[in-house]
DOZA-42720 format. One record per residue: residue in one letter; y, x, z of N, C-alpha, C in turn. Coordinates in steps of 0.001 Angstrom, whole numbers, plus 500000, padded with zeros to 6 digits. Example, Ala and Ser with C-alpha at 12.3 -4.5 7.8 and 13.67 -1.06 7.14 Angstrom:
A494310513190507800495500512300507800496700513200507800;S497750512850507080498940513670507140500030512900507870;
//
This chain:
X156508339467342395155323339450343231155656339603344707;X156933339685345034157318339913346415156711338840347310;X155978339297348350155383338357349277154003337886348869;X153554338228347649152227337826347201151227338913347544;X150055338492347992149090339450348519147870339562347622;X147269340756347654146010341014346968145075341702347956;X143829341249348003142833341859348865141841342617347989;X141674343899348267140714344743347557139478344896348444;X138314344467347956137060344630348704136244345692347988;X136257346911348546135634348059347870135157349057348919;X133858349409348866133314350326349855133512351794349475;X133792352090348211134063353461347808135477353828348261;X135558354766349191136841355065349840137912355510348855;X137609356445347965138629356966347042139137355872346108;X138227355089345529138630354028344609139400352940345347;X138907352550346511139575351492347263140986351866347655;X141168353103348160142509353543348576143441353677347380;X142909354145346238143739354276345041144202352901344550;X143325351929344581143700350574344152144765349981345064;X144631350185346372145645349676347310146997350322347027;X147000351659346830148268352344346532148871351831345221;X148032351658344197148521351196342903149177349818343004;X148506348878343641149053347519343700150256347435344633;X150294348312345634151489348363346487152695348819345662;X152488349851344828153575350297343940154013349191342984;X153077348330342594153394347248341668154060346056342350;X154278346154343658154995345092344352154128344123345127;X152838344377345170151935343495345920151906343893347403;X151572342925348244151179343210349621149665343427349570;X149233344668349567147829344999349311147125345399350597;X145894344921350734145050345276351874143636345521351363;X142827346234352209141480346581351773140460346220352839;X139292345779352375138126345589353237136986346385352627;X136095346902353483135050347803352973133702347099352804;X133545345900353347132275345187353194132497343691353354;X131418342928353215131513341468353280131994341010354649;X131481341599355722131844341173357071133333341367357338;X133847342513356947135276342764357182136134341846356315;X135744341637355064136496340736354186136466339317354726;X135300338886355204135180337540355766136111337374356961;X136175338406357809137041338338358991138509338272358596;X138890339079357601140289339071357145140672337718356587;X139799337145355756140103335869355112140127334714356116;X139208334739357069139166333664358061140333333732359025;X140807334948359335141921335096360278143188334438359752;X143374334481358430144511333798357824145805334575357840;X145820335753358479147056336540358489147416336989357081;X146397337284356280146599337632354877146038336493354031;X146877335898353198146435334817352309146569335315350877;X145544336024350399145667336681349094145727335696347932;X146635336005347013146692335239345777145521335649344886;X145185336951344929144091337501344130143167338310345034;X141860338179344810140865339016345484140184339857344415;X140255341170344570139608342109343645138423342699344393;X137206342323344001136041342659344809134975343406344018;X134363344366344705133155344982344168132039343932344243;X131094344033343339130000343057343326128983343375344425;X128540344634344480127514345034345456128177345781346596;X128078345198347799128693345791348988127596346178349972;X127903347053350931126857347560351835126088346470352570;X126722345358352882126045344328353674125863343018352909;X125971343049351597125742341811350853126423341807349504;X126485340607348913127043340449347568128413339783347631;X129318340279346806130629339635346696130526338217346169;X129488337936345368129301336582344844129010335588345964;X128198336006346946127903335119348074129168334818348875;X130014335843349029131273335634349750132170334674348984;X132248334814347654133039333890346847132527332462347016;X131215332275346991130660330934347153131052330339348497;X131013331164349554131456330706350879132911330246350839;X133754331064350215135185330768350194135486329530349365;X134750329330348291134963328123347483134614326878348287;X133516326927349048133132325786349877134160325516350958;X134863326573351380135907326414352402137248326002351808;X137305325857350476138546325425349836139511326539349520;X139014327767349429139865328911349107140428328768347693;X141750328948347553142375328835346241142728330163345603;X142209331275346162142497332588345590141776332762344257;X142344333610343404141691333952342133140880335232342348;X139630335219341931138733336345342177138433337090340882;X138469338421340971138096339307339867137050340276340421;X135942340451339701134875341328340173134825342625339387;X134519343715340128134278345030339546132833345419339855;X132153346010338902130780346422339160130411347616338287;X129512348446338819129043349582338041127775349269337295;X127065348202337708125782347906337066125481346406337164;X126408345611336713126209344168336754125204343690335724;X124597342544336003123635341945335080124227340684334480;X123611340219333400124087338994332753124022337798333696;X122910337575334435122883336442335363123995336506336404;X124305337731336873125377337857337866126724337493337271;X126981337926336048128262337599335409128369336108335160;X127254335477334773127256334031334547127534333297335853;X126881333734336933127105333087338231128553333255338681;X129106334432338459130497334680338850131435333697338159;X131240333514336868132114332597336129131866331151336547;X130612330793336845130319329431337312130991329140338642;X131126330174339476131788330004340770133305330015340657;X133816330244339447135260330188339240135952331522339219;X135202332618339127135839333931339024136608334030337709;X137725334743337741138562334871336554137957335847335553;X137388336950336059136824337939335148135782338778335882;X134976339485335097133869340291335595133933341606334823;X134455342679335472134783343922334769133814345043335128;X133507345859334128132607346996334320133420348224334711;X132991348911335769133645350164336168133262351274335186;X134150352240334965135555352291335425136451351429334528;X137524350899335107138450350040334372139803350727334287;X140356350903333086141714351476332977142712350615333746;X143652351256334435144600350519335268145453349547334465;X145818349926333210146644349015332432145878347731332112;X144579347847331814143789346639331561143606345841332850;X143364346555333963143205345870335249144463345097335619;X145635345684335354146897344989335643147002343685334865;X146610343714333582146672342504332761145748341418333317;X144535341817333713143578340845334254144073340271335574;X144587341128336446145081340674337750146283339749337584;X147187340069336658148351339203336445147922337848335900;X146933337842335012146403336574334508145772335771335644;X145032336464336519144429335794337677145507335234338596;X146592335988338771147683335532339636148333334273339077;X148520334221337757149111333020337154148220331812337391;X146921331994337237145988330886337479146050330425338931;X146105331387339850146136331037341274147433330334341643;X148551330775341055149832330106341343149782328651340877;X149262328442339673149161327077339141148260326227340022;X147132326808340459146205326083341329146871325703342650;X147652326617343203148327326329344469149381325240344307;X150090325275343182151077324220342941150400322857342859;X149254322806342163148517321550342052148035321080343421;X147547322023344226147053321654345557148193321124346431;X149357321778346353150490321325347161150958319948346722;X151008319748345386151406318428344880150399317369345282;X149116317717345186148068316774345551148146316432347034;X148387317447347870148509317196349303149685316270349591;X150784316459348837151923315567349010151567314133348672;X150774313962347604150334312619347243149408312046348304;X148519312889348861147613312413349908148408311890351095;X149452312637351471150260312244352625151084310993352330;X151521310856351072152414309740350725151656308454350449;X150532308571349717149840307361349279148652307044350183;X148954306559351363147956306042352288148136304529352351;X147186303785352906147376302324353016148673301933353698;X149169302775354613150427302456355300151624302482354364;X151457303044353142152555303057352179152863301660351659;X151904300714351804152181299325351449152856298693352666;X154184298670352639154969298299353813154960296799354067;X155199296452355323155351295050355680154588294697356938;X155202293810357730154550293338358955154034291920358817;X154305291269357691153824289901357480152304289885357427;X151721288714357657150258288604357611149733288928356210;X150512288585355176150088288868353802150031290372353557;X151059291095354021151081292547353841149976293219354644;X149742292756355850148688293331356684147311293112356053;X147121291937355453145838291645354810145609292579353617;X146656292786352804146537293704351665146238295113352146;X146954295555353163146784296908353692145354297119354194;X144839296131354900143477296237355427142454296298354300;X142615295429353290141657295393352183141706296681351369;X142915297168351099143055298401350325142410299564351065;X142602299637352369141994300705353156140479300651353116;X139916299444353158138459299308353128137899299698351764;X138577299272350691138090299590349344138216301084349068;X139319301701349525139502303137349293138401303957349952;X137777303408350991136752304143351723135351303993351177;X135177303252350071133842303070349495133832303624348072;X132667304057347579132585304636346220132505303560345146;X133617302908344850133609301822343874133627302361342452;X133111301547341517133148301890340094134383301303339428;X134716300065339805135905299423339235136484298461340254;X137781298240340143138470297301341015139589296657340207;X139892295407340497140936294665339789142068294332340747;X143295294635340321144491294302341100145283293267340315;X145564292125340922146365291092340268147618290820341085;X148700290538340390149952290232341062151082290185340055;X152155289518340398153299289425339509153904290801339267;X154695290900338215155392292152337932156258292550339117;X156133293819339518156970294328340597156407294161341987;X155168293673342127154603293462343460153973294721344045;X153800295764343232153274297018343771151883297370343300;X151509296933342096150155297229341604149964298733341380;X150990299386340849150902300834340650150778301574341974;X151514301129342979151437301736344303150025301605344877;X149440300413344776148094300189345311147074301048344565;X147237301195343241146319302040342473146372303479342976;X147567303985343263147687305363343753147107305497345161;X147272304475345977146677304514347316145155304575347213;X144577303743346338143123303739346175142617305105345738;X143360305765344859142919307077344383143106308158345448;X144320308283345970144627309406346852144089309218348272;X143618308028348622142997307813349925141480307811349830;X140942307927348620139503307875348422138871309245348296;X137567309254348014136856310533347936137073311244346608;X137876310640345707138199311302344442139616311868344442;X140178312021345603141583312439345717141858313789345072;X140838314660345026141048315974344420140963315923342902;X140453314826342353140357314674340911141637314118340314;X141687314016338987142907313520338332143062312010338450;X144295311556338439144617310131338297145363309984336984;X144758309294336022145375309081334711145840307633334645;X147142307439334415147726306100334391148052305704332957;X147606304508332570147775304027331202148328302609331238;X149416302365330509149943301006330354149420300454329030;X148440299564329094147817299037327880148823298285327015;X149824297656327644150811296901326873151710297805326050;X151794299084326441152681300009325728151947300787324641;X150625300623324524149854301332323505149703300459322260;X150049300956321084149802300196319858148305299885319740;X147966298664319391146562298250319365145724299114318434;X146331299598317322145558300388316365145260301793316880;X145981302240317918145745303571318484145029303519319827;X144831302334320357144325302221321718142935302820321875;X142035302589320900140680303112321019140687304634321047;X141473305236320163141547306690320121142137307252321404;X143149306585321949143782307071323165142837306954324365;X142064305875324423141162305673325554139929306560325472;X139304306593324300138006307244324169138057308580323411;X139206308927322829139336310180322106138847310066320672;X139025311127319900138537311132318517138164312549318105;X137313312618317096136921313902316527137876314269315389;X137949315538315082138771315980313961138283315320312677;X139223314764311906138876314112310650138401312686310798;X138457312120312006137987310750312216138828309743311442;X140103310064311230140988309196310461142147310058309962;X142941309505309088144071310246308533145012310702309640;X145288311984309673146170312534310699145434313117311889;X144113312883311997143331313429313109142895314849312749;X143794315799312914143514317173312487142649317934313489;X142720317562314756141944318255315776141244317239316668;X140300317717317447139620316850318421140597316455319527;X140505315207319971141393314704321023140551314122322161;X140778314616323367140109314055324539140885312833325004;X140207311699325065140857310455325453141068310362326957;X141685309251327370142021309072328775140780309073329667;X139661308536329173138451308534329987138005309962330294;X137990310818329289137586312203329519138595312929330411;X139868312659330207140893313314331019140774312919332488;X140284311695332734140187311194334109138839311495334753;X137932312156334034136596312398334578136673313177335882;X135958312687336875136013313269338207137065312617339082;X137853311712338493138917311046339239138980309564338918;X140203309063338687140426307633338492141239307383337226;X140932306266336574141688305816335401142330304486335749;X143665304439335741144410303220336062144841302547334770;X144263301388334489144591300622333289145494299463333681;X146798299656333521147754298596333832147843297634332656;X148109296360332957148193295304331944146927295281331078;X145776295295331733144504295331331006144298294071330187;X144995292990330515144868291741329757145371291895328330;X146182292944328062146711293166326727145734293915325822;X144572294258326324143597294992325528142932294073324513;X142883294447323237142264293595322217140782293341322523;X140257292161322176138861291812322480137826292834322017;X137933293426320807136916294419320424136853295613321378;X138010296026321903138029297151322836137533296743324215;X137660295456324538137156294995325825135656295223325933;X134935295021324839133487295252324837133181296726325071;X133949297618324459133730299052324638134118299497326045;X135151298868326597135535299183327972134430298773328937;X133834297611328713132742297150329565131589298145329546;X131233298613328356130136299572328237130473300887328957;X131715301324328820132129302567329471132071302441330988;X132498301293331503132493301081332954131061301000333477;X130199300289332766128833300080333241127953301315333058;X128045301959331895127151303077331585127733304441331925;X129057304493332154129755305763332367129499306721331198;X129507306163330018129340306953328798130299306417327751;X130867307309326948131789306906325892131407307628324602;X131938307140323505131771307817322228133150307942321589;X133526309180321246134818309376320593134815308695319226;X135998308305318765136124307765317417135689308842316431;X134736308512315577134215309487314629133152310397315210;X132778310188316461131789311036317106130364310568316851;X129417311491316962128010311165316717127200311045317991;X127724311487319106126959311413320349127833310856321471;X127149310318322479127849309777323627128126310882324635;X129181310703325405129630311704326371129626311069327756;X129051311760328730129063311273330109130458311451330709;X130928310411331396132207310496332106132019309936333510;X132578310615334468132485310199335868133849309676336294;X134076308392336070135405307808336267135294306518337068;X136206306319338013136345305000338619137565304338337979;X137397303091337566138438302383336821139173301423337751;X140497301550337766141365300630338498142158299858337459;X141906298557337354142591297726336359143605296833337053;X144686296529336352145728295673336920146220294696335876;X146632293541336334147170292512335437148189291682336187;X149304291345335499150278290454336131150013288994335788;X148952288746335018148521287380334718147130287191335305;X146822285969335712145512285683336282144448285814335192;X143546286785335339142561287031334291141549285908334175;X141282285177335268140342284065335138140905282980334223;X142237282811334219142853281873333271142718282397331846;X142885283713331665142719284302330337141286284142329849;X140322284243330766138918284015330407138723282578329947;X139317281620330685139188280209330329139789279910328965;X140863280630328599141485280418327292140750281163326185;X139811282027326538139106282801325530139825284071325133;X140845284477325899141610285677325571141046286934326227;X140124286767327176139561287919327874138080287678328102;X137292288717327900135838288593328022135429288262329455;X134568287257329592134113286846330921133279287942331575;X132417288622330793131559289647331396132366290837331901;X133416291196331169134269292292331624135040291884332874;X135537290654332878136261290164334060135372290191335296;X134158289678335169133271289623336329132871291026336784;X132773291969335842132433293343336223133581293987336992;X134811293729336540135965294335337191136313293651338506;X136062292361338585136501291583339749135488291576340884;X134474292460340826133569292586341975134396292910343217;X135369293806343041136357294093344080137722293699343526;X138382292779344183139633292223343642140694292197344735;X141874292661344393143007292675345311144117291820344707;X144554290803345414145641289943344944146893290251345760;X147944290669345072149180291057345745150140289876345807;X150669289577346978151583288440347119152962288739346539;X153619287701346063155007287850345610155908288073346817;X157055288689346593157966288973347697158472287689348346;X158620286617347550159080285345348124158069284764349106;X156825285247349040155773284780349948155672285654351193;X156448286718351249156416287627352402157833288079352759;X158734287103352867160136287433353102160361288115354450;X159388287976355357159519288659356643159510290170356473;X159074290649355307158995292093355070160265292666354438;X161216291808354079162389292280353341163168293327354123;X163313293151355426164111294105356196163445295490356242;X162141295516356459161455296812356489161508297484355117;X161276296714354059161339297270352709162740297772352392;X163746297047352843165130297420352574165485298743353254;X165172298870354540165517300090355246164778301293354664;X163513301094354267162756302202353666163399302639352354;X163811301673351536164439302007350256165805302661350463;X166587302147351402167907302731351676167760304179352125;X166785304463352985166564305839353436166194306739352259;X165353306243351364164948307039350193166133307335349289;X166958306308349001168081306504348092169210307295348753;X169339307189350066170278308057350783169918309524350560;X168619309828350704168166311212350551168397311712349134;X168173310866348154168356311273346755169817311528346425;X170690310637346921172100310704346531172952311503347507;X172371311898348642173159312600349640174138311690350347;X173832310394350381174700309432351062174159309143352453;X174918308381353239174515308068354612174810306610354913;X174202305709354148174333304273354423173458303958355624;X174075303538356725173332303304357968173532301913358539;X174382301113357873174682299782358411174596298734357308;X173953297617357618173846296504356666174360295243357354;X175485294689356899176075293509357534175174292278357442;X175400291325358336174627290076358337174786289324357017;X175981289405356428176214288681355169175304289204354061;X175042290516354077174145291104353078172712290680353341;X172303290697354623170945290255354950170724288811354517;X171741287970354707171606286558354334171340286419352835;X172067287194352044171875287103350594170528287677350170;X170132288795350795168840289387350447167683288456350797;X167799287766351920166693286924352374166712285534351751;X167849285138351179167921283823350540167459283863349090;X167573285021348459167221285152347041165710285077346857;X165269284534345714163830284337345491163110285555344910;X163817286549344436163258287805343936162165287600342890;X162523287092341727161509286930340670160924288262340211;X161679289369340380161164290695340039160506291408341200;X160392290693342342159663291170343514160218292478344072;X159346293349344605159806294547345305160550295482344357;X160127295541343106160843296402342161162297295953342014;X162526294663341894163895294164341763164699294469343020;X164094294293344189164777294602345444165181296074345474;X164270296958345080164578298388345079165694298716344090;X165675298086342929166730298333341938168099297920342471;X168146296768343123169400296278343700169905297247344774;X168994297702345625169387298602346715169775299973346191;X169099300448345145169466301744344579170891301714344065;X171232300654343314172599300542342810173604300482343959;X173279299704344992174216299521346099174420300810346891;X173358301592347071173483302853347810174239303888346973;X173901303985345682174552304978344827176053304739344728;X176470303473344742177888303144344590178605302959345916;X177883303162347035178489302987348358179556304057348599;X180634303662349229181722304602349546181875304820351042;X180998304199351832181035304360353290179615304231353816;X179494304160355127178170304034355740177671302601355748;X178487301674355262178127300255355261177676299842353857;X176536299150353777176047298646352494176841297395352130;X177668297517351100178525296402350696177759295417349823;X178148294135349918177519293136349043178168293126347658;X179149294006347446179881294031346167178964294369345006;X177995295264345257177164295759344155175776295115344112;X175547294096344923174226293474344930173907292794343596;X174909292105343041174690291416341772173776290223341884;X173674289630343074172800288468343274173617287187343223;X173025286081342776173745284805342774174063284364344196;X175136283633344329175546283177345661174588282139346227;X173915281430345351172960280416345806171587280781345267;X170587280625346111169226280938345688168568279782344954;X169209278635344946168608277467344298168821277525342794;X167769277265342050167898277197340597168501275847340221;X169333275795339188169896274512338771168814273593338232;X169058272328338375168101271356337851167995271489336341;X166821271250335754166671271367334310167655270488333571;X168255271043332530169165270281331694168487270016330365;X169231269524329414168659269091328136167815270149327429;X168209271468327405167383272442326696165972272567327254;X165772272227328576164450272343329178163646271055329091;X164213270025328499163542268727328466162789268540327159;X161655267862327262160876267482326088160851265960326033;X161260265413324912161321263961324764159999263447324202;X159346262557324939158113261923324484158444260503324019;X158248260261322736158547258936322202157434257966322587;X157805256776323001156830255796323462155947255271322341;X156364255436321081155530254952319974154425255950319613;X154335257049320353153270258018320108153516258943318944;X154730258986318429154997259806317252155303261262317587;X155407261599318902155638262989319290154303263732319269;X154194264753318408152934265485318280152856266606319311;X151629267038319566151427268156320488152079269417319951;X152029269602318616152650270788318018154149270815318281;X154790269633318243156224269593318521156508270026319959;X155684269533320878155871269892322287155658271388322482;X154573271912321881154264273330322044155363274208321448;X155826273844320267156873274631319623158147274635320465;X158468273492321078159666273403321907159532274318323131;X158368274280323766158147275099324967158215276589324623;X157588276962323497157607278364323093159028278829322780;X159769278012322065161134278380321704162004278540322942;X161805277635323913162598277717325140162241278966325950;X160944279302325983160520280496326707161113281753326074;X161133281803324739161730282952324046163230283022324308;X163861281853324391165297281824324662165589282353326067;X164795281891327048164994282345328429164705283838328575;X163824284353327726163445285767327775164273286617326824;X165319286015326261166208286710325325165429287310324166;X164405286596323702163644287005322537162555288032322801;X162392288482324057161375289484324368160006288805324448;X159111289160323526157807288504323425156979288733324682;X156971289959325187156168290257326377156655289460327577;X157983289390327752158528288643328882158214287152328746;X158318286629327515158000285212327295156527284940327556;X155657285880327154154224285707327397153935285656328888;X154601286530329662154400286498331114154907285187331694;X156020284701331187156582283449331676155624282287331434;X154933282325330301154024281236329930152597281460330427;X152322282653330991150986282931331487149954283138330395;X150375283712329271149443283985328175149604285427327725;X148672285893326918148755287274326443149765287381325305;X150199288608325058151148288859323983150557288497322625;X149249288820322440148618288516321158148588287013320882;X148271286236321935148239284771321778149622284235321424;X150637284732322125151990284255321852152439284658320454;X152088285894320018152456286312318659151869285355317625;X150598284979317819149947284060316893150698282733316821;X151092282217317984151787280919318006153207281031317444;X153846282189317651155176282399317065155095282341315546;X154080283010314993153902282988313544153531281584313059;X152728280888313849152292279539313467153470278588313313;X154447278698314231155571277774314202156822278376313575;X156712279590313032157851280196312354158976280568313287;X158635280927314544159661281315315507159928282814315379;X160909283310316087161229284740316056161257285266317478;X160879286547317591160903287199318912160910288694318739;X161511289377319691161582290836319692160371291355320443;X159598292270319820158362292766320433158586293981321298;X159829294231321770160115295396322579159383295310323911;X159014296489324451158273296544325696159107297203326780;X158905296742328006159599297404329118158678298342329865;X157366298242329679156429299177330301156399299118331817;X156827298008332456156863297948333924155479297750334496;X155284298290335701154006298116336394154001296747337066;
//
């Protein structure tokens, strides 16, 4: 407890002085105020920042409950415990509603008081850690975190800043893998008016379809085999904040209807539940495939798309904003220097040429991965091109026989033959990864699985879970 403070607000001189002496012996920095005015002055001055406030309920110039309400409105993170000789039920209820840890009847044995105060201290420490972490996120995830001086980057930054400043219900972010959809989602949350609430991030592509409903909306005990207890789903966990649904295009059609209802009505029903539950959530959805194309193919509900796309952010590929490569590179090098304790401060022209000539199919994520490896393996202050791992030429080779489809002039080449050839080639280029092949072809994983089974092809259903 060294360095941790407790403020005792007690007008009874003997009790107040005894409590200060007791907590001082226990290792606290203890101070006392005799009424609301003195306590208010101590707290506002800031010289003492108590982890715990131990207050009498009825003070000569007012109520300790009114002071607690003032402090809560001011953002006070102290844990409050009340002592009273004649408290009422309404007062105890109000105290707990205002966030007080406990409401104790005088006289209180010191051993019991110590247990209550220590419990209050643990709660306050946890609250302070959350506040500090949240403040760090607020400082880090501002629109300026989307780096770049290109017109494309400036346009994204401006739009994200405008959307973060309005009370939106849902927003859609589209862009290739690695363009920064997760970053933009965090900026929207931590720069908006829900910054103090939770941000729950969900990768829909990584959730088994049979568990997705339970994970999103929760379930009641006994709803299905193995459901031994009630489970709060992601919507409930995100209430008061934001729910980030990455790869929303991978959501099965039956769940899309339930997602639409949840977004529009702000109400959900747990699996096996009998009543609907109110949730206060703003939904941020992301997709690396164009959802309007998925709507045209019948893979995504049009009504859900139109509801989500009221506010839409399209992120450019890195090859479309190559003017930003130098700024992104220096920012990443500085970050990885700090992590590894290295001091890479120079990047030769030959390295810049290779970085700017490459097409970056993995976008900013791929650039960061390349730079992380190069910084970690650096042996001097110069970033060597030895560890870049990039091809010497940015030009892709011309298609050879495996990429060609032969159309017979007699009309005997069927559409199924063409489709099967394209699917097989996509799986080959993706080394059998179904998700990667689906992204390459611009279709959902479910659609590709169906076609793989139709033509008797094989593919590995492993997921990479990338944003």
